C-alpha positions in Angstrom: -16.2 12.5 -8.0 -13.7 13.7 -10.7 -12.9 11.2 -13.5 -9.6 9.4 -13.0 -7.0 9.7 -15.8 -4.4 7.5 -17.4 -1.9 10.3 -17.9 -1.6 11.7 -14.3 -2.6 10.8 -10.8 -5.5 12.6 -9.2 -3.9 14.4 -6.2 -6.5 16.0 -3.9 -5.7 19.3 -2.0 -3.3 19.6 0.9 -1.1 16.6 0.0 2.6 16.4 0.5 4.2 14.3 -2.2 8.0 13.6 -2.3 9.8 11.4 -4.8 6.8 9.3 -5.9 5.7 7.4 -9.0 2.1 6.8 -10.0 0.6 4.4 -12.4 -2.5 5.0 -14.5 -5.9 5.9 -12.8 -4.3 6.4 -9.4 -5.6 8.7 -6.7 -4.3 10.3 -3.4 -6.8 11.5 -0.9 -6.9 15.0 0.7 -4.3 15.7 3.3 -2.1 12.7 2.6 1.6 12.5 2.9 3.6 10.3 0.5 7.4 10.0 0.4 9.3 7.6 -1.8 6.3 5.6 -2.9 5.6 3.7 -6.1 1.9 3.3 -6.6 0.7 0.8 -9.2 -2.1 1.2 -11.7 -5.6 1.8 -10.4 -4.5 2.0 -6.8 -5.6 4.8 -4.4 -5.4 6.0 -0.9 -8.1 7.9 0.9 -7.7 11.0 3.0 -5.0 11.7 5.6 -2.8 8.7 4.7 0.9 8.6 5.6 2.9 6.3 3.2 6.6 6.1 3.1 9.2 3.9 1.4 6.5 1.7 0.0 5.9 -0.3 -3.2 2.2 -0.6 -3.9 0.8 -3.0 -6.5 -2.1 -2.5 -8.8 -5.7 -2.1 -7.6 -4.7 -1.6 -4.0 -7.5 0.0 -1.8 -6.1 2.0 1.1 -8.6 3.5 3.4 -8.3 6.8 5.3 -5.7 7.4 8.1 -3.6 4.4 7.0 0.1 4.5 7.8 2.5 2.3 5.8 6.3 2.2 6.3 6.3 4.4 9.4 9.7 5.8 10.0 11.6 4.6 13.1 14.0 6.1 15.7 17.4 4.8 16.9 16.6 2.5 19.8 20.3 1.7 20.5 21.6 5.2 20.9 21.8 7.6 23.8 18.7 9.4 22.5 15.7 8.6 20.4 15.3 12.2 19.2 15.7 13.3 15.6 18.3 15.9 16.5 20.6 12.9 15.9 19.8 12.7 12.2 17.9 16.0 11.4 20.9 17.9 12.8 20.9 20.7 10.3 17.6 21.9 11.7 19.4 22.6 15.0 22.9 23.7 14.1 24.4 25.5 11.1 27.6 23.4 11.2 26.0 19.9 11.6 24.8 18.1 8.5 21.9 15.7 8.5 22.8 12.0 8.9 22.5 10.8 5.3 23.3 7.2 6.3 20.3 7.1 8.6 18.0 8.3 5.9 19.4 5.8 3.4 18.8 3.1 6.0 15.2 4.1 6.4 14.6 4.3 2.6 16.0 0.8 2.2 13.4 -0.7 4.5 10.7 -1.1 1.9 7.1 -2.1 2.7 5.5 -4.0 -0.2 1.7 -4.1 -0.8 0.4 -6.6 -3.3 -2.2 -6.4 -6.1 -5.9 -6.2 -5.3 -5.4 -5.6 -1.6 -7.5 -3.7 1.0 -6.0 -1.9 4.0 -8.7 -0.7 6.4 -9.2 2.6 8.2 -6.4 3.6 10.6 -4.4 0.4 10.0 -0.6 0.4 10.1 1.9 -1.7 8.1 5.4 -1.6 9.5 8.6 -1.2 7.4 10.0 -4.3 5.6 6.6 -6.0 5.6 5.1 -7.7 2.5 1.3 -7.9 2.2 0.5 -10.6 -0.3 -1.8 -10.2 -3.3 -5.5 -10.2 -2.5 -5.0 -9.8 1.3 -7.2 -7.7 3.6 -5.9 -5.7 6.6 -8.8 -5.0 9.0 -9.4 -1.5 10.4 -7.1 -0.5 13.2 -4.7 -3.5 12.7 -1.0 -3.1 13.2 0.9 -5.4 10.8 4.3 -6.5 12.1 4.7 -9.7 10.1 4.2 -10.6 6.4 0.7 -11.3 5.3 0.0 -14.3 3.1 -1.8 -13.8 -0.2 -5.6 -13.7 0.1 -5.5 -13.7 3.9 -7.6 -11.5 6.2 -5.7 -10.2 9.2 -6.9 -8.2 12.2 -5.8 -7.0 15.6 -2.8 -5.6 17.4 -0.5 -7.1 16.4 -2.3 -8.4 13.4 -3.1 -12.1 13.3 -4.7 -14.2 10.6 -8.4 -14.2 10.8 -9.5 -16.3 7.8 -8.6 -16.7 4.2 -10.4 -14.4 1.8 -10.5 -17.2 -0.8 -9.9 -20.9 -0.3 -6.2 -21.6 -1.0 -6.9 -23.4 -4.2 -9.0 -20.5 -5.5 -6.4 -18.0 -4.4 -3.7 -19.9 -6.3 -5.8 -19.9 -9.4 -6.6 -16.2 -9.1 -2.9 -15.4 -8.8 -2.2 -17.5 -11.9 -4.9 -15.7 -13.8 -3.4 -12.4 -12.7 -6.4 -10.4 -14.1 -4.7 -7.2 -12.7 -2.4 -7.4 -15.7 -5.3 -7.0 -18.1 -5.4 -3.8 -20.1 -8.0 -1.1 -19.6 -10.2 -2.2 -22.5 -10.3 -5.8 -21.3 -11.3 -4.7 -17.8 -14.2 -2.8 -19.3 -15.2 -5.7 -21.5 -15.5 -7.9 -18.5 -16.9 -5.4 -16.0 -20.2 -7.2 -15.8 -18.4 -10.5 -14.9 -16.4 -8.7 -12.1 -19.7 -7.3 -10.8 -21.9 -10.4 -11.0 -19.8 -13.6 -10.8 -18.4 -15.2 -7.7 -14.6 -15.7 -7.6 -15.0 -19.3 -8.5 -17.4 -18.6 -11.4 -15.1 -15.9 -12.7 -12.2 -18.3 -12.7 -14.2 -20.9 -14.5 -15.2 -18.5 -17.2 -11.8 -16.8 -17.7 -9.6 -19.9 -17.5 -8.0 -19.5 -14.1 
C-alpha cells in the first residue's frame, strides 16, 4: 500500500472528483465518484464509493460501494426524469435548472469523526451520523444516527451502543481526533492495546 501523505490525498485510478476538499492523510479508493465533498483528516473511502454533498469528519472509515448523499428526483412534478433539470443535454436552447442543483447541494449529509460505514450502505441527504457511530453493511440510513450508536437494516434502526453512554460522552470530551500527528504516533501503543475505558482513564477523558 502506498504511504499516505499530509500534503495531498491519495486518489486511486478511475476516480471522478468534482469540487472536493481533502484533509491530511486522506484516501479515495479506485473507481469512486465524489462531488462537493469535504473529507476530514485521516478519513478514507474504499473502492467504488459514490459520495455527494457531504461533510466528512476526521478518521471516518467508509467501506466499498457506499453511497452518501444520493441525489434525488422531483417527486411532485409531471416527470421524474432528469430532462427537467439536465435540459441542456437534450436541447441547445434549454439551460440546465440551476435552482434544482442548488437545492441538491444544500441538502448536506454530515458524517462525524471516527465513524465506520459498512460495505454497500447508504446514507440519505440531510442525515447526520454522530461521532463514533457505526453503520452496518447494507443499511439504508434515513434518520440521524446518535453518537457511538451501531445501526443496521433497511431502514436502519439502532442495534446497540458502541460504547456505554457515559464512556461515549467522555470520549467526545477527550476529542482525541484533534490530536496532532506526532501525538497520535506517541500514543499509538495505547490506541492498539487499551480498552476505551482504560484509554480514557490514562488520557484524562
